[in-house]
Short mmCIF file of the C-alpha atoms (twelve columns), coordinates in Angstrom:
data_MODEL
# 
_entry.id   MODEL 
# 
loop_
_atom_site.group_PDB 
_atom_site.id 
_atom_site.type_symbol 
_atom_site.label_atom_id 
_atom_site.label_alt_id 
_atom_site.label_comp_id 
_atom_site.label_asym_id 
_atom_site.label_seq_id 
_atom_site.Cartn_x 
_atom_site.Cartn_y 
_atom_site.Cartn_z 
_atom_site.pdbx_PDB_model_num 
ATOM 1   C CA . MET A 1   -112.275 186.545 64.387 1 
ATOM 2   C CA . ASP A 2   -111.618 189.822 64.128 1 
ATOM 3   C CA . GLU A 3   -107.750 189.229 62.587 1 
ATOM 4   C CA . ILE A 4   -109.008 187.324 59.389 1 
ATOM 5   C CA . THR A 5   -112.949 186.744 57.726 1 
ATOM 6   C CA . THR A 6   -114.681 184.017 57.478 1 
ATOM 7   C CA . ASP A 7   -114.740 184.164 53.418 1 
ATOM 8   C CA . LYS A 8   -110.820 184.378 53.511 1 
ATOM 9   C CA . ILE A 9   -110.556 181.573 55.931 1 
ATOM 10  C CA . ALA A 10  -112.680 179.554 53.474 1 
ATOM 11  C CA . TYR A 11  -111.118 180.083 50.569 1 
ATOM 12  C CA . VAL A 12  -107.784 178.891 52.329 1 
ATOM 13  C CA . ILE A 13  -109.545 175.728 53.274 1 
ATOM 14  C CA . LEU A 14  -110.654 175.430 49.632 1 
ATOM 15  C CA . LEU A 15  -106.298 176.274 48.428 1 
ATOM 16  C CA . ALA A 16  -105.649 173.226 50.808 1 
ATOM 17  C CA . ARG A 17  -108.056 171.000 49.535 1 
ATOM 18  C CA . GLU A 18  -106.879 171.440 46.030 1 
ATOM 19  C CA . MET A 19  -103.513 170.319 47.236 1 
ATOM 20  C CA . GLY A 20  -104.967 167.230 49.150 1 
ATOM 21  C CA . ALA A 21  -106.978 166.080 46.105 1 
ATOM 22  C CA . ASP A 22  -105.437 165.203 42.291 1 
ATOM 23  C CA . GLN A 23  -105.079 168.815 41.178 1 
ATOM 24  C CA . PRO A 24  -101.877 169.316 39.526 1 
ATOM 25  C CA . LEU A 25  -100.370 169.984 43.236 1 
ATOM 26  C CA . ARG A 26  -97.680  172.850 41.872 1 
ATOM 27  C CA . SER A 27  -101.018 175.241 40.684 1 
ATOM 28  C CA . ALA A 28  -102.639 175.355 43.799 1 
ATOM 29  C CA . ARG A 29  -99.644  175.284 46.430 1 
ATOM 30  C CA . SER A 30  -98.982  178.637 44.283 1 
ATOM 31  C CA . GLU A 31  -102.147 179.535 44.363 1 
ATOM 32  C CA . LEU A 32  -102.158 178.947 48.330 1 
ATOM 33  C CA . ARG A 33  -98.908  180.740 48.501 1 
ATOM 34  C CA . GLU A 34  -99.874  183.489 46.761 1 
ATOM 35  C CA . PHE A 35  -103.083 184.204 48.731 1 
ATOM 36  C CA . LEU A 36  -101.367 183.247 51.635 1 
ATOM 37  C CA . GLU A 37  -98.927  185.853 50.867 1 
ATOM 38  C CA . GLY A 38  -101.179 188.697 50.372 1 
ATOM 39  C CA . LEU A 39  -102.067 188.631 53.757 1 
ATOM 40  C CA . ASP A 40  -101.219 190.648 56.256 1 
ATOM 41  C CA . GLU A 41  -99.614  190.250 59.800 1 
ATOM 42  C CA . ASP A 42  -102.716 190.668 61.328 1 
ATOM 43  C CA . GLU A 43  -105.138 188.173 59.298 1 
ATOM 44  C CA . LYS A 44  -102.085 185.739 59.175 1 
ATOM 45  C CA . ALA A 45  -101.657 185.359 63.006 1 
ATOM 46  C CA . GLY A 46  -105.900 184.857 63.016 1 
ATOM 47  C CA . LEU A 47  -105.192 181.520 60.487 1 
ATOM 48  C CA . ILE A 48  -102.060 180.574 62.482 1 
ATOM 49  C CA . ALA A 49  -104.450 180.885 65.729 1 
ATOM 50  C CA . LEU A 50  -107.523 178.944 64.311 1 
ATOM 51  C CA . MET A 51  -105.544 175.995 63.023 1 
ATOM 52  C CA . TRP A 52  -104.394 175.629 66.418 1 
ATOM 53  C CA . ILE A 53  -107.739 175.872 68.258 1 
ATOM 54  C CA . GLY A 54  -109.033 173.237 64.977 1 
ATOM 55  C CA . ARG A 55  -105.787 170.754 66.291 1 
ATOM 56  C CA . GLU A 56  -107.135 171.597 69.978 1 
ATOM 57  C CA . THR A 57  -103.576 173.176 71.200 1 
ATOM 58  C CA . PHE A 58  -105.550 176.074 72.059 1 
ATOM 59  C CA . ALA A 59  -109.434 175.844 73.393 1 
ATOM 60  C CA . PRO A 60  -112.282 178.594 71.536 1 
ATOM 61  C CA . GLU A 61  -111.942 180.599 74.783 1 
ATOM 62  C CA . GLU A 62  -108.223 180.994 74.921 1 
ATOM 63  C CA . LEU A 63  -108.585 183.010 71.075 1 
ATOM 64  C CA . PRO A 64  -107.013 185.670 72.118 1 
ATOM 65  C CA . GLU A 65  -103.966 183.705 74.240 1 
ATOM 66  C CA . ALA A 66  -103.773 181.814 70.413 1 
ATOM 67  C CA . VAL A 67  -103.142 185.174 68.153 1 
ATOM 68  C CA . ARG A 68  -100.778 186.712 70.467 1 
ATOM 69  C CA . THR A 69  -99.256  183.826 70.442 1 
ATOM 70  C CA . ALA A 70  -98.776  183.597 66.788 1 
ATOM 71  C CA . ARG A 71  -97.558  187.107 66.541 1 
ATOM 72  C CA . ALA A 72  -95.015  186.400 68.946 1 
ATOM 73  C CA . GLU A 73  -93.880  182.980 67.454 1 
ATOM 74  C CA . ARG A 74  -95.057  182.857 64.140 1 
ATOM 75  C CA . GLY A 75  -90.976  183.348 62.746 1 
ATOM 76  C CA . GLU A 76  -90.088  185.008 59.442 1 
ATOM 77  C CA . ARG A 77  -92.088  182.039 57.298 1 
ATOM 78  C CA . PRO A 78  -95.571  181.842 58.161 1 
ATOM 79  C CA . ASP A 79  -96.407  181.377 54.914 1 
ATOM 80  C CA . ASP A 80  -94.717  178.320 54.506 1 
ATOM 81  C CA . TYR A 81  -95.844  176.924 57.993 1 
ATOM 82  C CA . LEU A 82  -99.090  177.109 57.080 1 
ATOM 83  C CA . ILE A 83  -98.761  175.838 53.686 1 
ATOM 84  C CA . ALA A 84  -96.423  172.679 55.385 1 
ATOM 85  C CA . GLU A 85  -99.514  171.831 57.643 1 
ATOM 86  C CA . PRO A 86  -100.939 168.513 55.897 1 
ATOM 87  C CA . GLN A 87  -103.719 168.448 57.588 1 
ATOM 88  C CA . LEU A 88  -104.584 172.324 57.355 1 
ATOM 89  C CA . ALA A 89  -107.985 172.302 55.587 1 
ATOM 90  C CA . ASP A 90  -109.374 169.757 58.219 1 
ATOM 91  C CA . PHE A 91  -107.459 171.913 61.242 1 
ATOM 92  C CA . LEU A 92  -108.831 175.060 59.707 1 
ATOM 93  C CA . GLU A 93  -112.472 173.615 59.845 1 
ATOM 94  C CA . SER A 94  -112.041 172.508 63.277 1 
ATOM 95  C CA . GLY A 95  -111.250 175.637 63.983 1 
ATOM 96  C CA . MET A 96  -114.103 177.386 62.838 1 
ATOM 97  C CA . GLU A 97  -116.851 174.692 64.532 1 
ATOM 98  C CA . ALA A 98  -115.085 175.317 67.137 1 
ATOM 99  C CA . LEU A 99  -115.661 179.212 67.375 1 
ATOM 100 C CA . GLY A 100 -119.184 178.617 66.155 1 
ATOM 101 C CA . PHE A 101 -118.939 178.653 62.532 1 
ATOM 102 C CA . SER A 102 -119.594 177.304 59.277 1 
ATOM 103 C CA . PRO A 103 -117.045 176.041 57.038 1 
ATOM 104 C CA . GLU A 104 -119.272 175.021 54.935 1 
ATOM 105 C CA . ASP A 105 -121.425 177.591 54.400 1 
ATOM 106 C CA . GLU A 106 -118.601 179.755 53.657 1 
ATOM 107 C CA . THR A 107 -117.359 177.730 51.541 1 
ATOM 108 C CA . GLU A 108 -120.491 177.300 49.199 1 
ATOM 109 C CA . ALA A 109 -120.619 180.893 49.359 1 
ATOM 110 C CA . ILE A 110 -117.326 181.177 47.334 1 
ATOM 111 C CA . LEU A 111 -118.305 178.586 45.371 1 
ATOM 112 C CA . ARG A 112 -121.757 179.740 44.602 1 
ATOM 113 C CA . PRO A 113 -121.933 181.512 41.286 1 
ATOM 114 C CA . VAL A 114 -123.282 185.249 41.155 1 
# 
């Protein structure tokens, strides 16, 4: 994906999982919102497109079309759109796998101590 790096996608997955776990929901939601607000418009479009591929709205080979559609239809609040999706982590993981990336490898790399 040219729009967003796999490590950023993996970080969103981790934060989205925290929101769904028994962690303090407000903290995880705030951290995810802050991270998403720091992304540029291309990165947000790539993330939305990947989510759509993961939920099978678009096929993996339709990635360029999904990105174009995300740019055109993202609305004024793409962060809210992403955070409101209860299966965000699952859809992003499925999207990564459909494009030939390993979400497990990427999230492990983030969690690995330096």
